[in-house]
C-alpha positions in Angstrom: -12.6 12.9 2.6 -11.0 16.3 2.1 -7.3 17.0 2.7 -6.4 18.1 6.2 -6.6 21.7 7.1 -3.7 23.7 8.4 -4.5 26.5 10.7 -2.1 28.1 13.1 -5.1 29.2 15.3 -6.2 25.6 15.8 -2.9 24.6 17.5 -4.0 26.3 20.7 -7.2 24.3 21.0 -6.4 20.8 19.7 -6.0 17.6 21.7 -2.3 17.3 21.0 -1.6 20.7 22.5 -3.9 19.7 25.5 -1.7 16.6 26.0 1.4 18.8 25.9 -0.1 21.1 28.5 -1.2 18.2 30.7 2.3 17.0 31.3 3.4 19.8 33.7 -0.1 19.7 35.3 0.4 16.0 36.1 3.9 16.7 37.5 2.4 19.5 39.7 -0.6 17.5 40.9 1.5 14.4 41.8 4.4 16.3 43.1 6.5 14.3 40.7 5.8 11.1 42.7 5.3 8.9 39.7 3.1 7.9 36.9 -0.7 8.4 37.0 -3.8 6.5 35.8 -4.9 9.0 33.2 -8.7 9.2 32.8 -10.5 11.1 30.0 -13.9 11.3 28.4 -14.6 12.3 24.8 -11.9 14.9 23.8 -10.3 14.0 27.2 -10.1 10.4 26.1 -8.0 11.5 23.1 -5.9 13.7 25.3 -5.0 11.0 27.8 -4.0 8.6 25.0 -1.9 11.3 23.4 -0.3 11.9 26.8 0.5 8.2 27.2 2.2 8.1 23.8 4.2 11.3 24.2 5.0 11.0 27.9 4.9 7.3 28.9 7.0 7.8 32.0 4.2 10.0 33.4 1.4 7.6 32.7 0.9 4.2 34.4 -2.3 3.4 32.4 -5.1 5.0 30.5 -8.9 4.8 31.0 -10.7 6.4 28.1 -14.5 6.8 28.2 -16.2 7.3 24.8 -12.9 8.8 23.5 -13.1 11.1 20.5 -11.0 8.9 18.3 -11.8 5.9 16.1 -14.4 7.7 14.0 -15.5 5.6 11.0 -18.3 5.1 8.5 -21.1 7.6 8.6 -19.5 9.5 11.4 -16.4 10.3 9.2 -18.7 11.2 6.3 -20.3 14.0 8.5 -17.0 15.5 9.9 -16.6 18.2 7.3 -20.3 19.3 7.4 -20.2 19.3 11.2 -17.0 21.4 11.2 -18.7 23.9 8.7 -21.7 24.1 11.0 -19.4 24.8 14.0 -17.6 27.5 12.1 -20.9 29.1 10.9 -23.1 28.6 14.0 -20.6 28.0 16.7 -21.9 26.9 20.1 -25.5 26.6 19.0 -24.5 23.9 16.4 -22.4 22.1 19.0 -25.2 22.2 21.6 -27.6 20.6 19.0 -25.1 17.9 18.2 -24.4 17.1 21.9 -28.1 17.1 22.8 -28.9 14.6 20.0 -26.0 12.3 21.2 -27.8 11.3 24.4 -30.0 8.2 24.4 -33.7 8.8 25.2 -33.2 7.2 28.7 -30.3 9.4 29.7 -30.8 11.5 32.8 -32.1 14.9 31.7 -29.7 16.8 33.9 -26.7 15.1 32.2 -27.9 16.3 28.8 -28.6 19.8 30.2 -25.1 20.1 31.7 -23.4 19.1 28.5 -25.6 21.5 26.4 -24.8 24.3 28.8 -21.1 23.6 28.5 -21.3 23.9 24.7 -23.4 27.1 24.9 -20.8 28.5 27.3 -17.9 27.9 24.9 -16.9 30.4 22.3 -17.8 29.2 18.8 -14.4 29.6 17.3 -12.9 27.5 20.1 -15.4 24.7 19.4 -14.5 24.8 15.7 -10.8 24.9 16.4 -10.9 22.0 18.9 -13.0 19.9 16.5 -10.6 20.6 13.6 -7.6 19.7 15.8 -9.2 16.4 16.7 -10.4 15.4 13.2 -9.2 17.4 10.3 -5.9 19.2 11.0 -2.6 17.6 10.0 -1.7 15.1 12.7 -5.3 14.7 14.0 -6.0 11.2 15.3 -9.8 11.3 15.5 -10.5 9.2 12.4 -10.0 5.4 12.8 -7.0 4.7 10.5 -5.1 7.6 12.1 -6.1 6.7 15.6 -5.3 3.0 15.2 -1.8 3.8 13.9 -1.2 6.3 16.7 -2.5 4.1 19.4 -0.1 1.3 18.4 2.6 3.6 19.7 1.1 3.5 23.2 3.2 1.4 25.5 0.9 1.6 28.6 -2.1 -0.5 29.3 -5.4 1.0 28.4 -9.1 0.4 29.1 -11.5 2.0 26.6 -15.2 2.0 27.2 -17.7 2.8 24.4 -21.3 3.3 25.3 -22.8 3.3 21.8 
C-alpha cells in the first residue's frame, strides 16, 4: 500500500473532523442531559466510533452498521484505484461503486436513494472524505489501523456487518 496522503483540504471532510463536529451537536440535541447511544452507518459508523474514543463522557454506547472501517484483503488493494477514480470522475464513480455494493435482492428504492445521494455530492468532497477515511495520516479505515484505534474505545459497542 502507498504511503498516506497529507492534504489540508481533506481535513474538512474526514471522519475524524465529523466526530469533532458531532460533539457540540450531541450536547445541543440532548440539552447536556447525558451520554447518548451513538448510531452510524458506513462513514457514520466510523464517526460514532471516533466520537466514542475521543469523547467517551458523551457516548453511552455505539451501534455501527456496516461501518467504514476494518477494510482488509482485496478491499484494501482497491483503495488507491478507487480514490483515483473519485478524484478523476467524482460523483459518477462513487455512484457506480455504491450501486454495485447492493445485493441483487436489495429493494430497488434503497439502491436508487444511495445512488442519488452520491450523484448529489460534489466530486471533490467524495474524494476528500474517502481519503480521510482510508489514506490520510491518522485514517482508521484499514483493519490494522481500525483495530488499534478501536481498542481505545471504552464504551460498549454493537457492530453489524451485512456482507
